[in-house]
C-alpha positions in Angstrom: 6.1 11.6 19.0 7.0 7.9 18.2 7.2 7.1 14.5 6.8 3.5 13.0 10.2 2.4 12.3 10.6 -0.6 9.7 12.5 -3.5 11.0 12.8 -5.8 8.0 14.6 -5.2 4.6 11.3 -5.3 2.8 9.7 -2.6 4.9 12.9 -0.6 4.6 12.6 -0.8 0.7 8.9 -0.5 0.5 7.5 1.6 3.1 7.9 5.3 2.9 10.0 6.7 5.8 7.0 9.0 6.9 4.6 6.2 8.1 2.9 7.0 11.4 0.5 5.4 13.7 -2.4 7.7 13.5 -3.8 9.8 10.4 -3.0 13.0 12.5 0.6 12.1 13.1 0.8 11.2 9.4 -0.4 14.6 8.4 2.0 16.4 10.8 4.9 14.3 9.3 3.9 15.1 5.7 3.4 18.8 6.8 7.0 18.8 8.2 8.5 17.1 5.3 7.1 19.4 2.7 7.3 22.5 5.1 3.6 23.4 4.3 1.0 23.8 7.0 -1.4 20.8 7.4 -4.5 22.8 6.0 -2.6 23.4 2.7 -1.3 19.9 2.2 -4.2 18.8 -0.1 -3.8 21.7 -2.5 0.1 21.5 -2.4 0.4 17.9 -3.1 -2.8 17.5 -5.2 -3.5 13.9 -6.3 -0.3 12.6 -4.5 -1.7 13.9 -1.1 -4.6 11.3 -1.6 -2.4 8.6 -2.7 -0.1 9.2 0.5 -3.3 9.2 2.7 -4.5 6.0 0.8 -1.3 4.2 1.8 -1.5 5.2 5.3 -5.0 3.8 5.5 -3.9 0.6 4.1 -1.1 0.2 6.7 -3.4 1.1 9.5 -6.1 -1.5 8.0 -8.8 1.1 7.9 -11.1 -0.4 5.2 -14.0 2.2 5.6 -11.4 5.1 5.2 -9.8 3.4 2.2 -13.0 2.9 0.6 -14.0 6.5 1.2 -10.8 7.8 -0.3 -11.1 5.7 -3.4 -14.6 6.6 -3.9 -14.5 10.2 -3.3 -11.2 11.0 -5.1 -12.0 8.5 -8.0 -8.8 6.8 -7.5 -8.1 3.8 -9.7 -7.3 0.8 -7.4 -4.4 0.1 -9.8 -2.7 3.4 -9.3 0.9 2.9 -7.9 1.4 4.3 -4.3 5.0 3.9 -3.7 7.8 2.3 -5.8 5.3 1.5 -8.6 3.5 -0.9 -6.2 -0.3 -0.8 -5.8 -2.7 -0.9 -2.7 -3.3 -4.7 -3.1 0.5 -5.3 -3.0 0.7 -3.3 0.4 -2.6 -4.8 1.7 -1.1 -8.4 1.0 2.3 -7.5 2.6 0.6 -6.5 5.9 -1.8 -9.5 5.7 -5.0 -7.5 5.7 -7.5 -10.2 4.3 -10.7 -8.1 4.1 -8.8 -5.1 2.5 -7.3 -7.4 -0.2 -10.7 -9.0 -0.8 -12.3 -5.6 -1.2 -9.8 -4.3 -3.4 -10.1 -7.4 -5.7 -13.7 -6.8 -5.9 -13.0 -3.2 -6.9 -10.9 -4.5 -9.7 -7.4 -4.6 -8.3 -4.9 -6.7 -10.5 -3.6 -9.6 -8.4 -0.4 -10.2 -10.3 1.5 -7.0 -9.3 5.4 -7.6 -9.2 8.1 -5.8 -7.2 11.3 -6.2 -9.4 13.5 -5.0 -6.5 12.5 -7.8 -4.1 11.4 -10.1 -6.8 8.0 -10.8 -5.2 4.5 -10.7 -6.3 1.5 -10.1 -4.0 1.3 -13.9 -3.5 5.0 -14.1 -2.7 4.8 -11.3 -0.1 1.9 -12.6 1.5 3.3 -16.0 1.7 6.7 -14.8 2.9 5.1 -12.9 5.8 3.1 -16.0 6.7 -0.3 -14.5 5.8 -1.9 -17.9 4.7 -5.4 -16.7 4.7 -4.5 -13.7 2.3 -2.2 -16.0 0.3 -5.1 -18.5 -0.3 -7.4 -15.6 -1.3 -5.0 -14.5 -3.9 -4.6 -17.9 -5.3 -8.3 -18.3 -5.5 -8.1 -15.2 -7.9 -5.3 -16.7 -10.0 -2.5 -14.7 -8.4 1.0 -16.0 -9.7 4.5 -16.3 -8.0 7.2 -13.9 -9.2 9.1 -15.3 -12.3 12.3 -13.6 -13.3 12.3 -12.4 -17.0 15.3 -13.7 -19.0 17.5 -10.9 -20.6 18.9 -11.9 -23.9 
């Protein structure tokens, strides 16, 4: 089974090492990682199971599945998925325009910052050359990352 292997520094820092190409592959990886049969994953991981599945649907750009998971499990769109970053940050990183638009309409905050990479949603969309997504974020007043001064 071939797994998705991050190639850039940002993906290595911000994409979990158990990302797969299909939902079934992903469940198998999670199952192996936690040493729990697939059918017991939801009860074993609880709410974190749905956050992990949500992250996978964002990476796969599966908007209907993402919407279903958010609605059925009553997950707030501003809930951190990985490294304290939310769904909109990852959707912007992968340039998923429709997904970013949908998350904004669901109330996602556009000014989410990554303090490790020193990038906002807008910065990450621009640095990955996702111009359409960057323009959408700017239309909703997304700001670039500004380092805070430590005194």
